[in-house]
C-alpha positions as CSV (number, residue, x, y, z in Angstrom):
1,M,68.0,-38.0,-30.4
2,K,65.2,-38.8,-28.2
3,E,62.9,-40.9,-28.6
4,I,59.5,-40.1,-28.5
5,A,56.7,-41.6,-26.6
6,I,54.0,-43.0,-29.4
7,E,51.4,-43.5,-26.9
8,N,51.3,-39.7,-26.1
9,W,52.2,-38.3,-29.2
10,S,50.0,-35.9,-30.9
11,R,50.4,-38.0,-33.8
12,K,49.8,-41.3,-32.9
13,A,47.0,-41.9,-34.8
14,Q,48.5,-40.5,-38.2
15,Y,51.5,-42.7,-37.3
16,E,49.8,-46.0,-36.9
17,F,47.6,-45.5,-39.7
18,F,50.9,-44.7,-42.1
19,S,53.1,-47.2,-40.0
20,T,50.8,-50.1,-41.5
21,Y,51.3,-49.0,-45.7
22,E,53.8,-50.9,-48.3
23,D,54.8,-47.4,-49.3
24,P,54.0,-44.9,-46.6
25,F,56.1,-42.4,-48.6
26,F,55.0,-39.2,-50.5
27,N,56.9,-37.0,-53.2
28,V,56.2,-33.4,-53.8
29,T,58.1,-31.6,-56.8
30,A,57.9,-27.6,-57.4
31,N,60.1,-24.9,-58.7
32,L,62.3,-22.7,-55.8
33,N,63.0,-18.8,-57.1
34,V,66.5,-19.0,-56.9
35,T,67.3,-15.8,-58.7
36,N,68.6,-14.2,-55.2
37,L,70.3,-17.3,-54.7
38,Y,72.6,-17.5,-57.9
39,S,73.4,-13.6,-57.4
40,F,75.0,-14.3,-53.8
41,C,76.5,-17.3,-54.8
42,K,78.3,-15.2,-57.9
43,K,79.2,-12.6,-55.3
44,H,80.9,-14.6,-53.0
45,D,82.2,-16.9,-55.0
46,L,79.9,-19.9,-53.5
47,S,79.1,-23.1,-55.2
48,F,75.8,-22.9,-56.3
49,S,75.3,-26.5,-56.0
50,L,77.0,-26.8,-52.6
51,A,74.5,-23.0,-51.6
52,C,71.5,-25.3,-53.0
53,I,72.3,-28.3,-50.6
54,F,73.1,-26.2,-47.7
55,V,69.4,-24.1,-48.2
56,A,68.2,-27.6,-47.6
57,I,69.6,-28.6,-44.9
58,K,69.7,-25.4,-43.0
59,S,65.7,-25.7,-43.7
60,I,65.1,-29.2,-42.8
61,N,67.0,-29.1,-39.4
62,E,64.4,-26.0,-38.4
63,I,61.1,-29.0,-38.5
64,P,61.1,-31.1,-36.1
65,E,59.3,-33.4,-37.9
66,L,62.3,-33.7,-40.8
67,K,64.6,-34.8,-38.3
68,L,62.6,-37.9,-37.5
69,R,63.4,-41.6,-37.9
70,I,62.5,-44.7,-37.0
71,K,65.4,-46.7,-35.4
72,N,65.2,-50.4,-34.0
73,K,61.7,-50.1,-34.1
74,K,61.2,-46.6,-32.2
75,V,60.2,-43.3,-33.5
76,V,62.9,-40.7,-32.8
77,Q,64.2,-37.6,-33.0
78,Y,67.9,-36.3,-33.6
79,D,68.7,-32.7,-32.3
80,S,70.4,-32.3,-36.1
81,V,70.7,-34.2,-39.5
82,P,73.3,-34.2,-41.5
83,I,73.2,-34.2,-45.6
84,G,74.7,-37.4,-47.8
85,S,74.6,-35.7,-51.6
86,T,75.2,-37.8,-54.6
87,I,78.6,-37.0,-56.2
88,L,79.1,-37.5,-60.4
89,N,82.5,-39.0,-60.9
90,E,84.7,-38.4,-63.9
91,D,84.0,-41.6,-65.8
92,F,80.5,-40.4,-65.1
93,T,79.3,-42.8,-62.4
94,F,78.7,-41.1,-59.4
95,S,79.2,-42.0,-55.5
96,F,78.1,-40.1,-52.4
97,C,79.7,-37.8,-50.2
98,D,78.6,-36.9,-46.8
99,F,78.0,-32.9,-45.0
100,P,78.1,-32.7,-41.7
101,Y,75.9,-29.6,-40.4
102,V,76.7,-26.3,-39.7
103,S,74.7,-23.2,-39.7
104,S,76.8,-20.6,-42.1
105,I,76.7,-21.2,-46.0
106,F,80.1,-20.2,-46.1
107,E,81.3,-22.3,-43.6
108,F,79.3,-25.1,-45.8
109,D,80.5,-23.9,-48.9
110,T,84.5,-24.5,-47.1
111,N,83.5,-27.5,-45.9
112,G,81.9,-28.8,-48.9
113,K,84.6,-27.8,-51.3
114,S,87.2,-30.2,-49.0
115,I,85.3,-33.1,-49.0
116,I,84.8,-33.0,-52.6
117,K,88.1,-32.8,-53.4
118,K,89.5,-35.6,-50.9
119,H,86.7,-37.2,-52.4
120,K,88.1,-37.3,-56.0
121,E,91.4,-38.2,-54.6
122,G,90.1,-41.2,-53.4
123,V,86.8,-42.0,-54.7
124,T,84.9,-44.6,-53.3
125,F,81.2,-46.0,-53.3
126,D,79.8,-45.6,-49.8
127,A,75.8,-45.2,-49.4
128,Q,75.9,-45.9,-45.1
129,E,72.7,-47.5,-46.5
130,D,72.6,-48.1,-41.7
131,E,72.9,-44.5,-41.2
132,V,69.4,-43.2,-40.5
133,Q,70.2,-39.5,-39.5
134,M,71.0,-38.5,-43.0
135,V,68.9,-36.7,-45.1
136,H,69.8,-38.2,-48.4
137,C,70.2,-35.8,-52.0
138,S,70.8,-36.1,-55.6
139,T,71.2,-33.6,-57.8
140,L,70.2,-34.1,-61.9
141,P,71.7,-31.0,-63.3
142,W,70.4,-32.7,-66.8
143,I,66.6,-32.8,-66.4
144,S,63.6,-29.9,-65.4
145,L,61.9,-32.5,-63.3
146,T,58.5,-32.4,-62.6
147,G,58.7,-35.4,-61.0
148,F,61.4,-38.4,-59.6
149,K,60.5,-42.1,-58.2
150,H,63.9,-43.3,-56.2
151,A,64.8,-46.8,-56.5
152,R,63.8,-48.9,-53.6
153,K,65.6,-51.9,-51.4
154,G,62.6,-52.3,-49.7
155,D,63.6,-51.6,-45.9
156,E,62.9,-47.8,-46.3
157,A,59.9,-47.7,-44.7
158,S,61.4,-49.2,-41.8
159,K,63.8,-45.9,-40.8
160,G,62.1,-42.9,-42.6
161,I,65.0,-40.9,-44.2
162,P,63.9,-38.1,-46.4
163,K,65.1,-38.2,-50.0
164,I,65.5,-34.5,-52.0
165,I,66.3,-34.2,-55.5
166,F,67.8,-31.2,-57.2
167,G,66.8,-31.1,-60.2
168,K,67.6,-28.7,-63.7
169,F,68.3,-24.8,-63.7
170,F,66.5,-22.9,-65.8
171,T,65.5,-19.1,-66.6
172,E,61.8,-18.2,-66.7
173,N,60.0,-14.7,-67.3
174,N,63.5,-13.1,-65.8
175,L,63.5,-15.6,-63.1
176,K,66.3,-18.5,-62.1
177,K,64.4,-21.1,-61.0
178,I,65.4,-25.0,-59.8
179,P,62.8,-28.2,-59.5
180,F,62.9,-29.3,-56.3
181,S,61.9,-32.1,-54.6
182,V,61.6,-34.0,-51.2
183,E,60.4,-36.9,-50.8
184,V,58.9,-38.2,-46.8
185,H,57.5,-41.0,-44.6
186,H,54.2,-40.4,-44.0
187,A,53.8,-41.6,-40.4
188,L,56.5,-39.0,-39.4
189,V,55.6,-35.6,-41.8
190,D,52.7,-34.7,-43.3
191,G,52.1,-32.1,-46.3
192,Y,52.3,-29.0,-43.8
193,H,55.7,-29.6,-43.0
194,V,56.8,-29.8,-46.2
195,G,54.4,-26.9,-47.2
196,L,57.1,-25.3,-44.5
197,L,60.4,-26.7,-45.8
198,F,59.6,-25.2,-49.0
199,K,58.7,-22.1,-47.2
200,S,61.4,-22.0,-44.9
201,M,63.5,-22.5,-48.4
202,Q,61.9,-19.8,-50.5
203,Q,62.2,-16.9,-47.1
204,F,66.2,-18.0,-46.7
205,I,67.4,-17.0,-50.7
206,D,65.1,-14.3,-51.2
207,E,66.4,-12.8,-47.3
208,L,70.0,-13.2,-48.2
209,V,72.3,-9.8,-49.0
């Protein structure tokens, strides 16, 4: 982790401008073509949901702006960021699992399945709200969403944690697609960087063999 020197930062003006906003977050939702990812998971017996999470966190870790956070009123950049995702419980409530970032989709799948298995053996509701390094992830497998609004506690602007959502998987023109929503703090991230995220995710999916 390193602290960003605001006075010498290339986006000093943008940071100071959006830091004054009561709600400085913006949200983008679009479909990803996951045809190749779905086939890859079937071929290698991987969890499709964990694979989607992996593609997101791998790409997030490749974009420096998405590893920026606000901690103790200072801007910091982490070397890498993990991801925490909602997990549906047997009684249709939900809780959270944290998945450390690893660079291999196979290792992430193995680790992820083990983490979920252990979680289901002793379900707890641990949101880790003070862990700013985390990326927050949820899945709504019942809705092919076209937009999303997150619940607010009121202190989110002082942290800048990105939030991502995967919607319901569907088929269109023989292509398998999934809605993907990303919400970021505009003092730290611009639309250009969100565009890079979608591009990186789609490129990684398309290049799987």
